[in-house]
Structure formats: C-alpha cells, structure tokens
C-alpha positions in Angstrom: -1.4 17.9 25.9 0.0 14.5 26.7 1.0 13.1 30.0 2.9 10.0 31.1 -0.3 8.4 32.2 -2.1 8.9 28.8 1.0 7.6 27.0 0.9 4.5 29.2 -2.8 3.9 28.4 -2.1 4.2 24.7 0.7 1.7 25.0 -1.5 -0.7 26.9 -4.0 -1.2 24.0 -3.9 -4.9 23.1 -1.9 -5.8 19.9 -2.1 -8.7 17.5 0.3 -11.4 18.8 2.8 -11.0 15.9 3.3 -7.3 16.8 3.9 -7.8 20.6 7.7 -8.2 20.0 7.8 -5.2 17.6 9.4 -2.6 19.8 10.9 -0.2 17.2 10.5 0.7 13.5 13.5 -1.4 12.6 11.8 -4.5 13.9 9.3 -4.2 11.1 11.9 -4.7 8.4 13.1 -8.0 9.9 9.5 -9.3 9.7 8.9 -7.8 6.2 12.1 -9.4 4.8 10.6 -12.8 5.7 7.1 -11.9 4.6 7.8 -10.3 1.2 9.0 -11.9 -2.0 12.7 -11.0 -2.5 12.1 -8.7 -5.5 9.5 -6.6 -3.7 11.6 -6.4 -0.5 14.6 -5.4 -2.6 12.6 -2.6 -4.3 11.6 -1.1 -0.9 14.9 -1.7 1.0 17.4 -0.8 -1.6 18.7 2.5 -2.9 21.0 3.0 -5.9 24.5 1.8 -6.9 26.7 1.5 -3.8 24.0 2.7 -1.3 26.3 5.5 -0.3 23.5 8.0 0.2 21.4 5.5 2.0 24.2 5.0 4.6 25.0 8.7 4.8 21.4 9.5 5.8 21.8 7.4 8.9 25.3 8.6 9.6 24.1 12.2 9.6 21.8 11.6 12.5 24.5 9.6 14.4 26.8 12.6 14.1 24.6 14.8 16.3 24.3 14.4 20.1 21.8 15.9 22.5 22.5 18.4 25.3 19.6 17.6 27.7 18.3 19.9 30.4 17.2 18.6 33.8 14.7 19.4 36.6 12.6 21.5 34.3 9.2 19.8 34.9 8.2 17.7 31.9 5.0 15.9 33.1 2.9 17.8 30.6 4.2 17.5 27.1 2.7 18.4 23.7 4.2 16.9 20.6 1.7 18.5 18.3 2.3 21.2 15.6 0.4 23.2 13.1 0.9 23.4 9.3 -1.3 24.8 6.6 -4.0 25.6 9.1 -4.2 22.0 10.5 -3.1 20.7 13.9 -1.2 17.4 13.8 -0.6 15.1 16.8 3.2 14.6 16.2 5.9 16.1 14.1 6.2 13.3 11.6 4.1 11.8 8.8 4.0 9.2 6.0 6.4 9.8 3.1 5.2 9.0 -0.4 6.0 5.4 -1.4 5.3 4.0 -4.9 3.7 0.6 -5.4 2.7 0.3 -1.7 -0.3 -1.7 -2.7 2.0 -4.5 -4.0 3.7 -4.9 -0.6 0.6 -4.4 1.5 -3.0 -5.2 0.7 -4.6 -1.8 -0.3 -1.4 -0.3 1.0 -2.0 3.4 0.0 -5.4 3.3 1.7 -4.0 1.6 4.8 -1.3 4.2 5.3 -3.5 7.2 4.5 -6.3 6.1 6.8 -3.9 5.1 9.6 -2.2 8.5 9.4 -5.5 10.3 9.5 -6.7 8.3 12.5 -3.5 9.1 14.3 -3.7 12.8 13.4 -0.6 12.8 11.2 0.1 14.1 7.7 0.4 11.6 4.9 1.6 12.0 1.3 0.3 9.6 -1.4 2.7 8.7 -4.2 2.0 9.4 -7.8 3.5 5.9 -8.5 0.6 4.3 -6.6 -1.6 1.4 -7.6 -4.9 2.7 -6.1 -6.8 5.5 -7.6 -6.2 8.9 -6.0 -10.0 9.5 -5.9 -10.5 6.4 -3.7 -7.8 7.4 -1.2 -9.1 10.9 -1.0 -12.6 9.6 -0.3 -11.3 7.5 2.5 -8.7 10.0 4.0 -9.7 13.4 2.7 -6.7 15.3 4.1 -4.1 13.2 2.4 -1.4 15.1 0.4 -0.6 14.0 -3.1 2.9 13.8 -4.6 3.3 14.1 -8.4 6.0 13.1 -10.7 5.5 15.6 -13.6 4.6 14.1 -17.0 6.7 15.1 -19.9 4.7 18.0 -21.5 2.6 20.9 -20.2 -0.7 19.6 -21.6 -0.2 16.3 -19.6 0.8 18.3 -16.5 -2.3 20.5 -16.8 -4.5 17.5 -17.2 -3.0 15.8 -14.1 -3.4 19.0 -12.0 -7.0 19.3 -13.0 -7.6 15.6 -12.0 -5.8 16.2 -8.6 -7.9 19.3 -7.9 -11.1 17.5 -8.8 -10.3 14.7 -6.4 -10.2 17.2 -3.5 -6.5 17.4 -2.8 -5.5 20.5 -0.9 -1.8 20.0 -0.7 0.2 19.1 -3.8 3.8 17.9 -3.5 6.0 18.2 -6.6 9.1 15.9 -6.6 11.9 17.6 -8.5 14.9 15.2 -8.0 14.0 12.7 -10.8 15.1 14.2 -14.1 16.1 10.7 -15.3 15.6 7.2 -14.0 18.0 6.2 -11.2 20.5 3.3 -11.5 18.8 0.9 -9.2 21.0 -2.1 -9.7 19.6 -3.9 -6.7 16.2 -4.1 -8.4 17.8 -5.8 -11.4 19.7 -8.3 -9.3 16.7 -9.2 -7.3 14.4 -9.6 -10.4 12.3 -6.5 -9.8 11.0 -4.4 -12.7 8.0 -2.3 -13.4 5.9 -3.9 -14.7 6.9 -7.2 -13.2 7.7 -9.8 -15.9 6.1 -13.3 -15.3 8.8 -15.9 -14.9 9.4 -19.2 -13.0 11.6 -17.3 -10.5 8.8 -14.8 -9.8 6.3 -17.6 -9.5 8.5 -19.4 -7.0 8.9 -16.2 -5.0 5.1 -16.0 -4.7 4.7 -19.7 -3.8 7.4 -19.5 -1.2 5.8 -16.5 0.5 2.2 -17.8 0.9 1.0 -15.2 3.4 1.9 -12.4 0.9 0.6 -14.4 -2.1 -2.8 -15.1 -0.6 -3.2 -12.1 1.6 -2.0 -9.4 -0.7 -1.6 -10.3 -4.4 -4.3 -12.9 -5.0 -6.7 -11.1 -2.6 -6.1 -7.9 -4.7 -6.7 -9.8 -8.0 -9.9 -11.4 -6.8 -11.4 -8.2 -5.3 -10.0 -5.4 -7.5 -8.5 -7.0 -10.6 -4.9 -6.5 -11.8 -3.3 -3.4 -10.2 -2.3 -0.6 -12.6 -0.3 2.6 -12.1 -3.2 4.8 -11.5 -1.9 8.3 -10.8 1.1 9.2 -12.9 -1.2 10.9 -15.4 -4.7 12.0 -15.8 -5.4 8.6 -17.3 -4.7 5.0 -16.2 -1.2 3.7 -16.7 0.4 0.3 -17.2 -0.5 -2.9 -15.2 1.9 -4.0 -12.5 2.3 -7.5 -14.0 2.8 -7.9 -17.8 4.9 -9.8 -20.2 4.8 -7.2 -22.9 3.4 -3.9 -21.7 6.0 -1.2 -21.0 5.5 1.4 -18.3 5.7 5.0 -19.7 8.6 6.7 -18.0 8.3 10.2 -19.3 11.5 12.0 -19.9 11.7 14.8 -17.4 15.2 16.0 -18.2 13.9 19.1 -19.9 11.8 20.3 -17.0 12.9 23.6 -15.5 11.7 26.3 -13.1 9.3 27.9 -15.6 7.3 24.6 -15.3 6.9 25.1 -11.5 5.8 28.7 -12.1 3.1 27.4 -14.6 2.0 24.9 -11.9 1.7 27.6 -9.3 -0.4 29.7 -11.7 -2.8 26.8 -12.2 -2.8 25.2 -8.8 -4.9 26.9 -6.1 -4.0 24.8 -3.1 -0.8 24.5 -1.1 2.3 23.8 -3.2 5.2 21.8 -1.6 8.5 21.2 -3.5 10.2 18.0 -2.5 13.8 17.0 -3.3 15.6 20.2 -2.4 19.2 19.9 -1.2 20.8 23.2 -2.2 20.0 26.5 -0.5 20.0 28.2 -4.0 17.2 25.9 -5.1 15.3 26.6 -2.0 15.3 30.3 -2.8 14.3 29.6 -6.4 11.5 27.3 -5.3 10.1 30.0 -3.0 10.5 32.6 -5.7 8.5 30.4 -8.1 5.6 30.0 -5.8 6.3 27.1 -3.3 4.5 27.3 0.0 6.8 24.8 1.7 9.8 22.6 1.0 10.8 19.0 1.8 14.6 18.6 2.0 15.2 15.1 0.7 17.6 12.9 -1.3 14.7 10.5 -2.1 15.8 8.1 0.6 19.1 7.6 -1.2 17.2 6.3 -4.3 18.4 8.8 -6.9 21.9 10.2 -7.0 24.3 8.0 -5.0 26.7 10.1 -3.0 24.2 12.9 -2.6 24.5 14.8 0.7 22.3 13.7 3.6 19.3 16.1 4.0 20.0 16.6 7.7 23.5 18.1 6.9 22.1 20.8 4.6 18.9 21.5 6.5 20.2 24.4 8.6 21.5 26.3 5.6 18.2 25.8 3.7 16.2 27.0 6.8 18.4 30.1 6.9 17.9 30.7 3.1 14.1 30.6 3.3 13.1 31.7 6.8 9.6 32.6 5.6 8.8 29.0 4.4 8.0 25.8 6.4 10.9 23.4 5.7 10.4 19.7 6.2 12.7 16.7 5.8 12.7 13.0 4.9 15.3 10.3 4.3 16.8 8.2 7.1 14.4 9.0 9.9 13.9 5.9 12.1 13.7 7.0 15.7 12.1 9.7 17.9 15.6 11.0 18.5 16.0 11.5 14.7 12.7 13.4 14.7 13.9 15.8 17.4 17.4 16.2 15.9 15.8 17.4 12.6 13.5 19.7 14.5 16.5 21.1 16.4 18.1 22.0 13.1 15.0 23.8 11.9 12.6 21.3 10.3 8.9 21.8 10.9 8.3 18.1 10.7 9.7 15.0 9.1 8.4 12.1 6.9 9.1 8.4 7.3 8.9 6.0 4.4 10.2 2.4 4.4 9.3 1.5 8.0 5.7 2.4 7.6 5.6 0.4 4.4 7.0 -2.6 6.2 4.5 -2.2 9.0 1.6 -2.2 6.6 3.0 -5.2 4.7 3.3 -7.5 7.7 0.2 -6.5 9.6 -2.0 -4.2 7.6 -3.9 -1.4 9.4 -2.8 -2.7 12.8 0.8 -2.7 11.8 0.7 0.8 10.4 -1.1 2.1 13.5 1.4 0.4 15.8 4.4 1.8 13.9 3.0 5.3 14.1 2.2 4.9 17.8 5.7 3.6 18.6 7.3 6.6 16.9 5.0 9.1 18.7 5.7 7.4 22.1 9.5 7.7 21.3 9.1 11.4 20.6 7.2 12.0 23.8 9.7 10.0 25.9 12.7 11.8 24.2 11.1 15.2 24.8 11.0 14.4 28.5 14.6 13.3 28.7 15.7 16.2 26.6 13.9 18.6 29.0 11.3 20.2 26.7 7.5 20.2 26.9 6.7 21.8 23.5 8.3 21.4 20.1 9.1 25.1 19.9 11.7 24.5 22.7 13.6 22.1 20.5 16.2 24.4 19.1 19.8 24.3 17.9 20.9 24.7 21.6 19.6 21.1 22.2 22.2 19.5 20.0 25.9 19.5 19.2 28.4 17.5 17.1 28.7 14.1 18.6 32.5 14.1 18.6 32.9 17.7 19.9 34.8 18.1 23.2 34.6 21.1 25.4 37.9 22.8 26.0 39.6 22.4 29.3 
C-alpha cells in the first residue's frame, strides 16, 4: 500500500543534476535527440511511411476523458497487480526494444535490472545485442520476446535455448510477416548492420558523449556488438561493410506454428501484436496464456488501428485471458485509461529507451519512478484506491455531451 507520504519520500531521493529538470517521459526524448547520433535517434523515434499509426496511438488516448469521483478517501492507494503468480508494483512494464545496447551502454541489462529493482515486468527483445543468458543472470524474471525464425528446426532450437536460459515467460510477436517500410531509417542513414561511412563517422564524432560512453566503451569492454538472440546461434555484427543481417522470411508462418510452440514450450506463452478479436480467439485456442494488443508502436503497417480502440472488443472476446497493451503510452493517465478499457497492464518502449540512453541506470530508474508517481497521483484524483476499481465507468468519449 502506498500513501502520499511514501510517494513524497521516493520523489525526494537525490537525482543526477541532468535529470532534475526531467519531469515527464517526454522530457527524455528531448535530451536523447541531442545525445544520440541522428541515425540511431531516427531508428528509435520513427515509425513507418507517413507515421499515421504512430500519431493514431496518441490520438486514441486523447479521445478518452475521465469521470472522477470525489470525497471517497484516497489516502491509502495500491497501484500493484498480479500476473502469472507474481506481484508487480505498478501496472506497466518495459516493452521489448531491439538494439537497445546501441543507444544505451549495456541497454538491455540496464532496462531489465531497473525494472526488476522497481518491481515491474520487462520484456527483452529478440533483436538485442546482449546475450539472453547474461540478461537472465542479472534479472532472472525478465520475459523474452522472440521473432520466429523461418523454419521449425530453427524455432525449436531457439525455444530450447530460451528454456535453458531460465526464461519463464515467452512472448511471440506475430505482426512481422515481412519487413516494414521504414523510410525514416533510410533517410537518416540507419541500417542493420550499420555501414561505415564518412557521414556515420561524423555523427559519432559530433556526439562525443554517446561515442565515448556507449559505443567505444562497448567495443573496449565487450567487443563488437552482434545480434545475439534472433536464433539459437549468434547473428550478424551491428557494424559491418559487407555482412548482411539474416532477415528470415516469416510470411509462411501460420497458426499451426503457434500450436507447435505451445506443445514444446512449458512456460507462460504470450502472443504480442493482436489487433483483431478473431485473432485473439485463435491465439487462445492455440495455447496462448495471455495477449498483448499492439501495433508495434506504429512500426509495421501504417494506418493500423490504435490498440486502445480495439482493446474492449478483444477483452470481451477472450474474458478468460489476461490482455495487455502497448503502443503510445506516455503518461499515468494513459495507463489508467487502458486499464479502464480492460487491460491488465501496459508496456512502454521508446521513453524508457531514451532514459537509459541519456543517463543509464539512473535514467531508467527515474523514468519508471516518474510514471509510477503519475499513476498514484492520477488514482487519487480519479477517486480510486485499487486498480480493480478502474473500470469503464471511469471514462467516456472526450467529446461526448450529456443531453439537456
């Protein structure tokens, strides 16, 4: 249980000087844009084509308004929730983010450890540059998100490796049958692997804090980063003039592949990337233990519906499954709006990546604390003391008018 006094003591913990003016998650992006080389910032910040889905994710939250209750006694509030037999301190976690160790020194470790210390769920990306085994040793309760390789033998080998690493919760992302049209990456000079060039060299030199504190520090201590977790074996290096990254064709993958995974995987199985109620039912029927409603942060199909808009229908379609959400969450009010429409919890991506990039573990911890404090404050003003009280009665369309 959290009170106003304990929240104040948490907020009073001294911060590094560069974080004292960071008052919201959006503040981290402004710092990260100056700190990161342009290609890397563009990779994190951008989406696809016209960024329509990216904008729609935020619009969906703006289209909901709260209906607060008053004088209900909110001094004692608990933002915690339970999932898969674990108790978490707040209803949000770290979304999977590829290549996080290129924007922040040891980024995957930083985010996983910060989440575990804060009592939050965290999902490690399959497109990560630090070995899964190292992250699980440092933060044993981290979830792992897999992009399925192209054939069943490779899928089985990856599952065996993930199980051997001690992962208990496996997240299968299903919204990437082909590579997305990320024009912003091309325009900014980003590719995977990165190609050495004078322009790329200048970006490093002109961003010395990143060059010295992240890239060269990584090279000296750990060698050239590679894609470590797309397969059971090591993948391509992140910087190469000639090596091509292996993007397996996933266009042939279908529901029988998920059933085969369910038969082999003994832990919790979460399916991420669901936007249609029909697919939610199919995922449940093929063995999913939970779902994440997501449009990949607007990074796959441009013009895809915002997850928040389809969340209620998916919750109704699979009332027996925990349903979670990502894409567009930036405020404590966003968290509570998603919970009001039926989400068990939400996941946040870009802001936590920015926080780790500009200030490492302190930045990640500060970002998570800011969002938790917002949730607590917003619970009080909404008139609830427990998350179970956050229901559809707490929200309404922002532009709706009561009749006279």
